[in-house]
N, C-alpha and C positions, 0 to 999 in steps of 0.2 A: 503494500499499500504505500510506503514512505517513497519507494522508488517511483511510482506512478506520479505521486503528488509532486516530487521533485522536478520531474520532466515536465509537468504542465506548468508549474512556476516559472521554469525557464522559457517555456513557450509563451509566457505573459498572460495567462488565464487569470483574469481577476477573481473568479470564483475560487480558483485554486490558491491564489494569492492570500484570500481571506481565510481559507482554511488553514493554511500553513503559519499565519499569524496566531490563529487559535490554537495550534498546536504548540507554538513556542511559548505561548502564554499559560499553557495548562501546568499545573504544578504536581500532576499525577506521575508517579515513578516511571511507568511504561511510557508516558507521552514524552517525559524528558529524554529517555533514551532514544525515541524516534526522532525527536527535534534535534537532538545532537548529531545523529546520523545524517539527517537532512540538511542541516546547517553545514556540514563538512563538505558534501557534495556541491551545494550552492556557493560555498566560498570558492570552490575550485573553478568556478566559471569565469572568475577574474573580473566581473563586470562590477563598476563603481559608480557612484553618484555624488553629486555635489549634496552634502548634509548641512542644512541649516536649522539651527535652534531658534525659536522665537518665544520670547516672554514678554509680559507687559502687565500694567496695573489693570485692575478690574475696570470695565467700561472704556478701555482704550480703543476697541475697535479691532480686537485681534481677528475675529472670524472674518470681518468685512475686508480686512486688510489681506488676509490668506486667500480669500476668494478672488479678490481683484487681482493680487499679485499671481495666483495660480493661473488665471485666465491668461493673463499678458504672457506668462511662460509657454502656456499652450499655444498661443497665437505665433510664437516664435519656433514652434515645431519641437518643443520639449515636452517628455512625460513627467508628471507630477504626482507624487504620493504624499500625503498629508497624514502624519500619525499625531492625533490630538489626544492628550491625556486629561480626563475629567476627574476632579477630587471625588474621592469615595467618602461615604457616610461613615462616621466613627461608630455608630451603632449597628447599621444593617450591613456595611460594607459594599452597599450598592451605588451606581452613579446613574445620572441621568443620560449620558451619552448623546447629547443632543446636537453635536456639531455638524452632522450631515444635514439637519434641518435649518441650520444657520448659514450653510453653504450649499443651497440647492442647485445653483447654476454649476458650480465646480464638481458636485456630486453627480450630475448628469452627463458631464463632459467625458467622452470615450477615452481622452488620454490621460485622465486623473483617477486617483484612488484614494478615498478618505477612510481612514480606520480609527474611531474613537475607542480608547481602552481605558479602563479604572486605574487610578493611582494605587488603590488598596492600601496597604500599610507602608508602601515604599515612600521614602522622603525624597526630596530634591526636585519635585516637580515633574518627574517621569515615572512611568511604570517600571517594573523590575525588568521586563523583558523588551522594553522599547528599543535597545540596542540590537537585539536578535532580530527585531521586526524590521529595522533598517536594513540589516543584511538580506533579508527575503525581498524586501522591495527593490534593492540594487539588482539582485539576481533575476527578477522579474523584468528589468529592463527599463526602470524608471531613472531618468536623468537627474531630477532634483527631488530630494526627501526633505519635507518640512516638518519639524519636530515642535509642536506647540505644547508648552508647559502648562501646569494647572494654573499658575499666577506669577506674581513677582514677589520676591522675597531673597533673603540671603542665601537659602538652601536651594534656590533655582538654578545656581551655577553648576549642577550636576550634569544638566544638558550639555554643557561645553565639553564634557568628557565622551559625548557621543557624536557630535557634530563638527564640522569644519569651520563653521561660522556661528557666531551667536549674535544674534540681532534683539535689541531691547527697544519695545515699542512703547512709546509714552505719548501722554495727551497734553495739549496745551494747558498750561496752569502757572500760578505766581512762583515767585522765587522759592516760596517754601516747599514746592515739589520736590526739590533736591533733598530736602530733609526725609522725604518719604521713601527714598530708594537707597538701598544699603550700598556702602562703598565697595563691598566684595562682589556684587553684581556689576557695578559700574566699571570696576577693574577688569572683568572678564568680558565685557561686552566688546564686540569688534565694530559694531555699528549701531548707533542710536538713531531711531527714527521718530520724529515727533508727528504723530498722526492728527488728523481733523484740521490740517492746515488749509481751511477753506471759509468763505462767508465771514461772519462776524469774528470767528476764531483765529483768523489768519494773521492779525496783529500779534495776538498773545502767543500763537505758535511760534512766530519770528523771535520774540522776546526769550521764550523757553528753550529754543534751539540754540541761541546765542549764549544762554546759561549754561547749557549742557557742554557746548564747544568749549567754553572757558574753564569748566570744571575737568574736562578730558585733558586739556593742557597741562593742569596741575598734577595729573597722576604720573606715576612712574612710567617711562618709556620701555615697551616691551621688545624684546629682541627679534619676535616673529612679526612685527609690525613695520612697513616702510615709513618713510616720512609722510606725516599728515594723518595718520591712523592711530587710533580710532577716530571715527568722524560722527558728527551729528547732522542730520539731515532733516528736512521738512517733507512730508507726503501727506497726500489726501486720497485714502483708499476709496472714498465715496465718489470723488470727482476723477479718480484715476490720474492724479497728478504727482510727479516725482518718482513713481515706481519704477520706471525705466532706468532713471539716474541711479536709484538705490541698487538695482540689478547690475548695473555697470560697475559701481563701486565694489559689490560682492566679487564680481567676476576679477576685477583688477587686483585685489587683495589675495585671492585664490591663486592667480597667475604668478604673482610676486613670490608667494610662499612655495609655490612648486618649484620656481626657478632657484630659490635660495636653499631649498632642501628642507624647509620648515614644515611642510605639508605633509611628507612621508614621515618625518619624525615625530610630528604630533600624533598620527595615527597609530604609531608605534608605542607612544607614552599611553595613549588611550587603552590599548590592548592590554598593557601590563596593569593599568589601573583597574580594569574589569576582571583581570586574572585574580587580583588580590581581593576585589569585591566578591567574587564567587566562592573564594576561600572562606572569607568571613561569613557569608551567608551560609556556607554549608556546615561551619562550625555551630553557628547558631540554630541550624535545624536540628542538630543532635538534642538540643534542648526540649524539643517538642515530643521526644518519645515518651510513653508512659513511665519507663525507669528512671529517666531523668527528671520528669515532672515530680515523681514520688520524693527523688532526693532534693529536688529544689524546695519542696514544701516541708520536708523533714528539717533541713538546715535553716530554712526561713524562721521556723519555729524555735529553733534553738538560738537564733540570733536575737529574736524578739523577747525570748525569755532571758537574755543576757549569759547564755552558756558559752556562746561562741561570739568572737567579734567578726563584723562583716567582711574583713581581709581573710581572717582564718577560715570562715566558712566558704569563701569564694575559692581559696586554695582547695580545700576539700572537694568541692564540686568540680574543678577542672581536673583534679587528680582522678577522680571518678569517671571523667570522660576521656581519659587517657591524655590529658594535656598537662603539662607542667605549670604550676602556678607561678605567679610573678610577684 
């Protein structure tokens, strides 16, 4: 079954692509083994895409931007995949997954693919298997993969460990808007786009863009950036203004990084990052077994009763899992 699904993904079948992503997102042990086998074959295809991470404050117009930007890329003859991550309920674990309804034009386009996924318990604005979903989209022949995060925040920078470019989308606001965005995400962004630069908001958008351009000049220069980057630009997704310029700037930055060797080095660093992340997740997974849960409860009770200190109990727990305590 996996071999047939792999061949259909490589042939660019959208239904097969959706099934393949469902497989890689599954937590079942047998599905994980099948997904690993499928991903190994898909990677051997050697197909790659431009990976763009997109985050933004609530109400900034991310869905409108992605749809207009995606339609522009389709008009240029490119195939576009959108991996949108929706926040999950802390009570039920469910998500609304309404991105397809907000991007109906793009969802109907033959050269586009939109996949909403729940964030579940994974932090960082992306789902745990978003990285593997990107690999599947690349193998299916998509030229650009857009990864939309849950929202904006300091932990949203995890998407930068999946993508080649990280775009921060912001709305026109006063100078206090700078206080609402963490320095961590500002330092990670490759391009800041001030959306809704139209109508009565255009003067405010101009001031906001100037504020961010000044803030970017104060940040430490990054070795993987050419002169003038990162940049702040104005766009209007509603009126389709500035998006072509933004795409040109993205291409210019990627081309420069390829020429200087930063592009390949960054992808190697990302692969190592996710290797370590998988090791950490695997170790944490051992804590979900019945035996581990029993030991956790027993040691927790002893800590609460003052019989053991937290560090001592943690050492005993780690030793029980076959891991030396620190």
